[in-house]
C-alpha positions as CSV (number, residue, x, y, z in Angstrom):
1,M,150.0,82.2,85.2
2,I,146.4,82.9,86.3
3,P,143.8,80.5,84.8
4,A,141.4,81.9,82.2
5,A,138.5,81.4,84.6
6,T,140.2,83.5,87.2
7,R,140.9,86.3,84.7
8,R,137.3,86.4,83.8
9,L,136.3,86.6,87.4
10,A,138.7,89.4,88.0
11,A,137.3,91.3,85.1
12,A,133.7,91.3,86.4
13,P,133.5,93.8,89.3
14,C,129.8,93.5,89.4
15,A,130.0,89.8,90.4
16,V,133.0,89.7,92.8
17,L,134.2,91.4,96.0
18,S,137.8,92.7,95.6
19,L,140.3,93.4,98.3
20,L,142.9,96.1,97.7
21,F,146.5,95.7,98.9
22,A,147.4,98.6,101.3
23,T,151.2,97.9,101.4
24,G,153.8,96.2,99.2
25,G,154.7,92.5,99.2
26,T,154.4,89.4,97.2
27,A,152.2,86.3,97.5
28,P,153.6,82.8,97.5
29,A,153.6,81.0,94.2
30,D,150.9,78.6,95.2
31,G,148.5,81.4,96.3
32,S,148.0,79.8,99.7
33,L,146.7,82.0,102.5
34,A,147.5,82.2,106.2
35,Y,144.0,83.5,107.0
36,P,141.2,81.0,106.2
37,L,139.0,82.8,103.5
38,E,136.5,81.4,101.1
39,S,137.6,78.5,98.9
40,E,138.6,79.4,95.3
41,T,140.1,82.7,96.6
42,V,143.1,83.6,94.5
43,V,145.7,86.4,94.2
44,A,145.8,88.0,90.8
45,E,149.0,89.2,89.1
46,D,148.0,92.9,89.6
47,G,147.9,92.5,93.4
48,M,144.2,92.0,93.9
49,L,142.8,89.4,96.3
50,I,139.8,88.0,94.3
51,L,136.9,86.3,96.2
52,P,134.3,84.1,94.4
53,P,130.7,85.4,94.0
54,G,128.8,85.1,97.3
55,A,131.9,85.3,99.5
56,M,131.6,87.2,102.7
57,Q,134.2,89.7,103.9
58,P,136.8,88.2,106.4
59,S,136.0,88.8,110.0
60,D,139.5,90.1,110.5
61,P,140.1,93.1,108.2
62,N,143.9,92.7,108.7
63,A,144.2,89.3,107.0
64,Y,147.7,88.3,106.0
65,L,149.1,86.6,103.0
66,M,151.8,84.0,103.6
67,A,154.7,86.0,102.2
68,D,158.2,86.8,103.3
69,P,158.4,89.9,105.6
70,P,156.9,92.4,105.5
71,P,153.5,90.7,105.3
72,V,150.9,92.1,103.0
73,V,147.9,93.7,104.7
74,V,144.6,93.7,102.8
75,E,141.6,96.0,103.2
76,Q,138.1,95.7,101.9
77,Q,137.3,98.0,99.0
78,L,134.1,99.3,100.4
79,F,132.2,101.7,98.2
80,A,131.4,101.0,94.6
81,N,128.6,103.2,93.2
82,G,126.2,101.4,90.9
83,L,127.8,97.9,91.2
84,V,125.7,94.8,91.8
85,V,126.1,93.4,95.3
86,P,127.7,89.9,95.0
87,A,125.1,87.2,95.7
88,G,125.1,86.3,99.4
89,Y,127.1,89.3,100.6
90,Q,125.3,91.3,103.3
91,C,126.3,94.6,105.0
92,P,127.9,93.8,108.4
93,T,126.3,96.9,110.0
94,E,122.8,96.6,108.5
95,G,123.3,99.7,106.3
96,H,125.2,101.9,108.7
97,C,128.9,101.6,107.7
98,Q,130.9,104.8,108.3
99,T,132.1,104.4,104.7
100,P,129.2,102.9,102.8
101,C,129.9,99.3,101.6
102,V,128.5,97.9,98.4
103,A,125.5,96.4,100.4
104,C,124.7,99.4,102.6
105,R,122.1,100.8,100.3
106,Q,119.9,97.8,100.3
107,A,120.6,96.8,103.9
108,Q,118.8,100.0,105.2
109,Y,115.5,98.8,103.8
110,V,115.7,95.1,104.8
111,G,113.3,93.9,107.5
112,W,109.8,94.7,108.8
113,S,108.3,98.2,108.9
114,L,105.3,99.8,110.4
115,N,104.3,103.4,109.4
116,V,101.5,105.7,110.3
117,D,100.7,108.7,108.1
118,L,98.6,111.7,109.2
119,L,96.7,113.0,106.1
120,V,95.8,116.7,106.1
121,F,93.7,117.0,102.9
122,E,91.1,119.4,101.4
123,P,88.5,118.3,98.9
124,Y,87.5,119.9,95.6
125,Y,84.3,119.1,93.7
126,A,82.0,120.8,91.3
127,D,79.3,119.6,88.8
128,A,76.4,121.3,87.0
129,S,74.3,121.9,90.1
130,S,76.6,122.0,93.2
131,T,80.0,123.2,94.2
132,L,82.2,122.8,97.3
133,V,82.9,126.2,98.9
134,H,86.2,127.0,100.6
135,D,86.0,129.9,103.0
136,D,86.3,130.6,106.7
137,D,82.7,129.5,107.4
138,A,82.5,126.5,105.1
139,T,84.7,123.7,103.9
140,E,87.9,123.0,105.9
141,G,90.6,120.5,105.6
142,T,90.3,117.2,107.5
143,L,92.6,114.7,109.1
144,G,92.8,111.1,107.8
145,L,95.0,108.2,108.6
146,R,97.0,105.7,106.6
147,L,98.6,102.6,108.2
148,T,101.3,100.8,106.2
149,F,102.9,97.4,107.2
150,G,105.4,95.7,105.1
151,H,108.6,93.6,104.7
152,E,111.5,93.7,102.3
153,N,114.3,91.1,101.9
154,S,118.0,91.5,101.0
155,S,117.3,91.1,97.3
156,G,114.7,93.9,97.2
157,G,111.6,91.8,97.0
158,G,108.8,92.4,99.5
159,M,105.2,92.9,100.3
160,E,103.1,95.8,101.7
161,F,99.7,96.2,103.3
162,R,98.0,99.7,103.3
163,F,94.8,100.9,105.0
164,S,93.7,104.5,104.7
165,G,90.6,106.6,105.1
166,T,89.3,110.1,105.3
167,D,86.0,111.6,106.5
168,F,84.9,115.1,105.5
169,D,81.7,115.6,107.5
170,E,81.2,119.4,107.6
171,L,81.3,120.4,104.0
172,G,79.7,123.6,102.6
173,I,77.8,123.0,99.4
174,L,76.5,125.8,97.2
175,D,73.5,124.7,95.1
176,S,72.8,126.5,91.8
177,G,69.1,126.5,92.8
178,A,69.8,128.4,96.0
179,P,72.9,130.5,95.4
180,N,72.8,132.4,98.7
181,T,72.5,129.3,101.0
182,L,75.2,126.9,102.0
183,Q,73.9,123.3,102.4
184,P,75.6,120.5,104.4
185,G,77.6,117.8,102.7
186,E,79.8,114.8,103.5
187,I,82.5,112.7,101.8
188,Q,84.1,109.5,103.1
189,T,86.9,107.4,101.5
190,F,88.5,104.1,102.4
191,Q,91.3,102.1,100.7
192,F,92.9,98.7,101.2
193,D,96.0,97.6,99.2
194,F,98.1,94.5,99.2
195,D,101.2,94.9,97.0
196,L,104.0,92.6,96.0
197,T,107.0,94.9,95.6
198,Q,110.4,94.9,94.1
199,R,113.2,97.5,94.6
200,I,115.4,98.2,91.6
201,W,118.7,100.1,92.1
202,I,120.0,102.7,89.7
203,G,123.3,103.8,91.3
204,D,122.4,105.2,94.7
205,S,118.8,105.8,93.7
206,S,116.1,103.1,93.8
207,I,112.6,102.6,92.4
208,V,110.1,100.3,94.2
209,F,107.5,98.8,91.9
210,G,104.3,97.4,93.4
211,V,101.3,95.4,92.0
212,G,98.4,93.8,93.8
213,P,94.7,93.8,94.6
214,R,93.0,97.0,95.8
215,A,89.6,97.6,97.4
216,A,88.1,101.1,97.9
217,S,84.9,102.9,98.8
218,L,83.7,106.4,98.1
219,M,80.7,107.9,99.8
220,H,79.3,111.4,99.1
221,R,76.2,113.3,100.1
222,F,75.7,116.8,98.7
223,G,72.9,119.1,99.9
224,A,69.5,117.6,99.4
225,D,70.8,114.7,97.3
226,P,70.7,111.3,99.0
227,E,73.8,109.5,100.1
228,V,75.5,107.4,97.4
229,R,78.4,105.0,97.9
230,A,80.6,103.3,95.4
231,N,82.2,100.0,96.5
232,A,84.7,98.5,94.2
233,G,87.7,96.2,93.9
234,G,90.4,95.6,91.3
235,L,94.1,95.8,90.6
236,G,96.5,98.6,91.7
237,L,100.0,99.5,90.3
238,S,102.5,101.8,92.0
239,A,106.0,103.1,91.7
240,T,108.1,105.0,94.3
241,L,111.4,106.7,93.7
242,Y,114.0,107.2,96.5
243,R,116.9,109.5,95.8
244,P,119.3,109.9,98.8
245,F,121.1,113.2,98.9
246,W,122.8,113.2,102.3
247,R,123.9,110.5,104.7
248,S,126.1,109.9,107.7
249,E,126.8,106.7,109.6
250,K,123.5,106.8,111.4
251,C,121.2,109.1,109.4
252,Q,120.0,109.6,105.8
253,F,117.9,112.2,104.0
254,A,116.2,111.3,100.6
255,A,113.9,112.9,98.1
256,I,110.7,110.8,97.6
257,G,108.3,110.7,94.7
258,F,105.5,108.2,94.1
259,G,102.5,107.4,91.9
260,R,99.8,104.9,92.3
261,G,96.7,104.1,90.2
262,S,93.9,101.6,89.9
263,L,90.8,100.8,88.0
264,M,88.1,98.9,89.9
265,G,84.7,97.5,89.3
266,G,81.8,97.1,91.8
267,E,78.5,98.5,92.6
268,I,76.7,101.8,93.5
269,V,74.5,101.6,96.6
270,N,72.4,104.0,98.7
271,A,72.4,104.6,102.4
272,D,70.4,101.3,103.0
273,D,72.9,99.3,100.9
274,Q,70.3,98.9,98.1
275,L,71.9,98.4,94.7
276,L,71.4,101.3,92.4
277,A,73.7,100.3,89.5
278,D,76.9,98.5,88.6
279,G,79.8,100.9,88.8
280,T,83.4,101.6,88.3
281,L,85.8,103.5,90.5
282,S,89.1,105.0,89.5
283,V,91.7,106.2,92.0
284,L,94.9,108.0,91.1
285,E,97.5,109.2,93.6
286,A,100.8,111.1,93.4
287,G,103.1,112.8,95.8
288,F,106.6,114.1,96.5
289,G,108.6,115.3,99.5
290,L,111.4,114.3,101.9
291,E,112.2,111.3,104.0
292,M,114.6,111.0,107.0
293,R,115.9,107.7,108.4
294,R,117.8,107.7,111.7
295,Q,119.2,104.6,113.4
296,W,117.4,104.0,116.7
297,G,117.8,100.9,118.8
298,R,117.9,97.8,116.6
299,G,116.3,99.5,113.6
300,D,115.6,102.8,111.9
301,F,113.2,105.6,112.9
302,V,111.5,107.0,109.8
303,G,110.0,110.4,109.3
304,R,108.4,111.7,106.1
305,L,106.7,114.9,104.8
306,L,105.0,114.7,101.4
307,F,102.7,116.9,99.4
308,E,100.0,114.5,98.0
309,S,97.1,114.7,95.5
310,Q,94.3,112.1,94.9
311,W,91.7,111.8,92.2
312,W,88.6,109.7,92.7
313,E,86.0,109.2,90.0
314,S,83.0,106.9,89.7
315,N,80.9,106.3,86.5
316,L,77.9,108.0,88.2
317,M,79.6,111.3,89.4
318,Q,82.1,114.0,88.6
319,P,85.7,113.5,89.9
320,I,86.5,114.5,93.5
321,Y,90.0,115.8,94.1
322,F,92.0,115.9,97.4
323,D,95.3,117.5,98.0
324,G,97.3,118.4,101.1
325,L,100.2,117.1,103.2
326,S,101.0,113.8,104.8
327,F,103.2,113.4,107.9
328,R,104.7,110.0,108.5
329,L,106.1,108.4,111.7
330,G,107.4,104.9,111.5
331,Y,109.9,102.3,112.5
332,Q,111.8,99.6,110.5
333,W,113.5,96.7,112.2
């Protein structure tokens, strides 16, 4: 007779790691095992080898029960979509099992990561007196950079640092007072974020939530207007969705979507850093695209292509919009 505690353990697949009998056979009455497994390991009446929460898989997958011939061979029941990984269990291949185990999905994201994004954006702006012009002789897209450095642990918690900036220094501005003349303009942006993150799994998909301080700066100079800069700091919130749709032992493709927003307070200054007014700065970002992860050396090579949009607004100016593509190259180890 199996104790009540054991029956409750066997009935909770989200808290235990089960091993499935591959061939027939019977276990000894006392449940003793020839291969040394975790303590409190028992053999249930229905032929399942039940390990306690936090138990690791046996190093020898062909572990034997002490039974009369023929011996009973046990195999790990690897893939269980949507189940909670038992506490303490870690993927033996760091996320690259040929048949994904219950810990593969999180193991792929565990460790340090360094990523560089190339931002190919184009700005959009208009107010009562001036407008950005987009044609062959005026405003063009520009290249910006974003550097991301972070770490994630086996329970999904982590941290992330981001630095990014763009510089549009050859803008064509059409002033309502001189409709036939393009005037020069310039826009610069800078951001710094530090987020505490947590990955939450929904089946094979995951959402990473982030929260932390953000600092940003927006400078603009349109036509004859003097340079104005908004410097601000505050709190940022973010969420990123990962939805894998194809994977092999060494490679994975996933759909990505993210959103990030913040409301910051600071000051508005001129080119000489003289205070003009107290100010606010709002920044909203969103994007979607594809990500590829490929095992390379002791870690994963990461490539990503996203369509992104950004919305910047200060209390002393109309919103400035940016949209375009971002190309990521990175490595996780």
